[in-house]
C-alpha positions as CSV (number, residue, x, y, z in Angstrom):
1,M,0.0,0.0,0.0
2,D,1.4,3.4,-0.9
3,G,1.3,6.5,1.3
4,A,-1.7,8.1,-0.5
5,Q,-3.8,4.9,-0.1
6,W,-2.9,4.7,3.5
7,I,-4.0,8.3,4.1
8,E,-7.2,7.8,2.2
9,R,-8.0,4.7,4.3
10,E,-7.2,6.5,7.6
11,W,-9.2,9.6,6.5
12,Q,-12.3,7.4,5.7
13,S,-12.1,5.4,9.0
14,A,-11.2,8.3,11.4
15,D,-13.7,10.1,13.5
16,P,-14.5,13.3,11.5
17,R,-13.3,15.4,14.4
18,R,-9.9,13.7,14.4
19,R,-9.2,13.4,10.7
20,W,-6.8,16.2,10.3
21,R,-5.0,15.2,13.5
22,T,-4.6,11.7,12.2
23,V,-3.2,12.9,8.9
24,L,-0.8,15.3,10.6
25,E,0.4,12.6,13.0
26,C,1.0,10.3,10.0
27,L,3.0,12.9,8.1
28,S,5.1,13.6,11.2
29,H,5.8,9.9,11.6
30,W,6.9,9.6,8.0
31,R,9.1,12.7,8.3
32,D,10.8,11.2,11.4
33,R,11.3,7.8,9.7
34,A,12.9,9.4,6.6
35,R,15.2,11.5,8.9
36,Q,16.2,8.4,10.9
37,R,17.0,6.5,7.7
38,R,19.2,9.3,6.4
39,Q,21.1,9.4,9.7
40,L,21.5,5.6,9.7
41,A,23.0,5.8,6.2
42,T,25.8,8.2,7.5
43,L,27.0,5.8,10.2
44,D,30.4,4.1,9.6
45,D,30.9,0.4,9.8
46,R,32.4,0.6,13.3
47,L,29.3,2.3,14.7
48,L,27.0,-0.1,12.8
49,A,28.9,-3.1,14.4
50,D,28.3,-1.5,17.8
51,I,24.6,-1.5,17.3
52,G,24.6,-5.0,15.7
53,I,23.7,-4.3,12.1
54,T,25.6,-4.6,8.9
55,R,26.0,-2.2,5.9
56,C,23.7,-4.6,4.0
57,D,21.0,-4.1,6.7
58,V,21.4,-0.4,6.3
59,M,21.1,-0.5,2.6
60,R,18.0,-2.7,2.8
61,E,16.4,-0.2,5.3
62,C,17.3,2.9,3.4
63,D,15.9,1.5,0.1
64,K,12.4,1.4,1.6
65,H,10.0,4.2,1.0
66,F,9.3,6.6,3.8
67,W,5.9,5.2,4.4
68,E,7.1,1.6,4.7
69,D,7.9,0.0,8.1
């Protein structure tokens, strides 16, 4: 499911009084996820080893779209 489909589904299912709040929370979450992935991509191999992930794991994570978990 892409981001637009997710927002549409949430918009339709949310209480009308909370619709905008739900959308804004979603956009904020996506922005945070994109920022975290950019930061992860900047870590060197020594730091990645310290947190227990490989460069391959980083590449796999960074290849995801911002709306994907």
